[in-house]
C-alpha positions as CSV (number, residue, x, y, z in Angstrom):
1,M,-14.7,3.2,-13.6
2,T,-11.5,4.6,-12.2
3,T,-8.4,2.6,-11.8
4,V,-8.4,2.9,-8.0
5,R,-12.0,1.6,-7.9
6,T,-10.9,-1.3,-10.2
7,L,-8.0,-2.0,-7.8
8,R,-10.4,-2.0,-4.8
9,I,-12.8,-4.5,-6.4
10,A,-10.0,-6.8,-7.7
11,A,-8.3,-6.7,-4.3
12,G,-11.5,-7.8,-2.6
13,V,-12.1,-10.6,-5.1
14,E,-8.5,-11.7,-4.8
15,A,-8.6,-11.9,-1.0
16,F,-12.1,-13.5,-0.9
17,S,-11.1,-16.1,-3.5
18,L,-8.0,-17.0,-1.5
19,V,-10.1,-17.6,1.6
20,A,-12.6,-19.7,-0.5
21,L,-9.7,-21.8,-1.9
22,L,-8.1,-22.4,1.5
23,A,-11.5,-23.2,3.1
24,N,-12.1,-25.7,0.3
25,L,-8.6,-27.2,0.8
26,L,-9.1,-27.6,4.5
27,T,-12.6,-29.0,4.4
28,T,-14.0,-31.0,1.5
29,H,-11.5,-30.3,-1.2
30,T,-14.2,-30.3,-3.9
31,P,-12.6,-30.2,-7.4
32,A,-15.4,-28.1,-8.8
33,V,-14.7,-25.3,-6.3
34,S,-11.1,-25.3,-7.2
35,S,-11.9,-25.3,-10.9
36,L,-14.1,-22.3,-10.6
37,V,-12.4,-20.2,-7.9
38,G,-8.8,-20.9,-8.9
39,P,-9.0,-19.1,-12.3
40,L,-11.0,-16.3,-10.7
41,H,-8.3,-15.8,-8.1
42,G,-5.6,-15.8,-10.8
43,T,-7.4,-13.3,-12.9
44,A,-8.0,-11.0,-9.9
45,Y,-4.3,-11.3,-9.0
46,L,-3.3,-10.1,-12.5
47,V,-5.9,-7.3,-12.5
48,V,-4.5,-6.1,-9.1
49,I,-1.0,-6.0,-10.6
50,A,-2.1,-4.2,-13.8
51,A,-4.3,-1.7,-11.9
52,T,-1.5,-0.9,-9.4
53,W,0.9,-0.2,-12.3
54,Q,-1.8,2.1,-13.9
55,V,-2.2,4.3,-10.8
56,S,0.1,7.2,-11.1
57,D,0.8,7.3,-7.3
58,A,1.9,3.7,-7.5
59,A,5.4,4.9,-8.0
60,M,5.5,5.5,-4.3
61,P,7.9,3.1,-2.6
62,G,6.6,-0.3,-2.2
63,A,3.1,0.0,-3.7
64,R,3.9,-1.9,-6.9
65,W,5.9,-4.5,-5.1
66,A,3.2,-5.0,-2.6
67,A,0.7,-5.8,-5.4
68,A,2.9,-8.7,-6.4
69,V,2.2,-10.6,-3.2
70,P,-0.2,-13.4,-4.0
71,G,-3.5,-13.4,-2.1
72,V,-3.3,-10.2,-0.2
73,G,-1.2,-8.0,-2.5
74,G,-4.1,-5.9,-3.6
75,L,-5.0,-5.1,0.0
76,L,-1.4,-4.3,0.8
77,A,-1.1,-2.0,-2.3
78,L,-4.3,-0.2,-1.4
79,R,-3.0,0.4,2.1
80,R,0.3,1.7,0.8
81,L,-1.5,4.0,-1.7
82,R,-3.8,5.2,1.1
83,S,-1.0,5.9,3.5
84,D,0.8,7.9,0.7
85,G,-2.2,10.1,0.2
86,A,-3.9,8.7,-2.9
């Protein structure tokens, strides 16, 4: 699996898990959902940061910093990498 593909998957999981956590917070606030989705979100966040640092084109301005934004950093980094020609 390529690093960019890993970044795409992790970015999607990161964004989806953030939506799930916020939906849970705004509706039922079920502790089981938070216990399951919270660590998933944290792991996806760390994978996004690590994968962005592994991509050689991530040295482009802002891609690595964009990955550090919690929740949507993976999507921002992918957008930055795509606009830079990766």
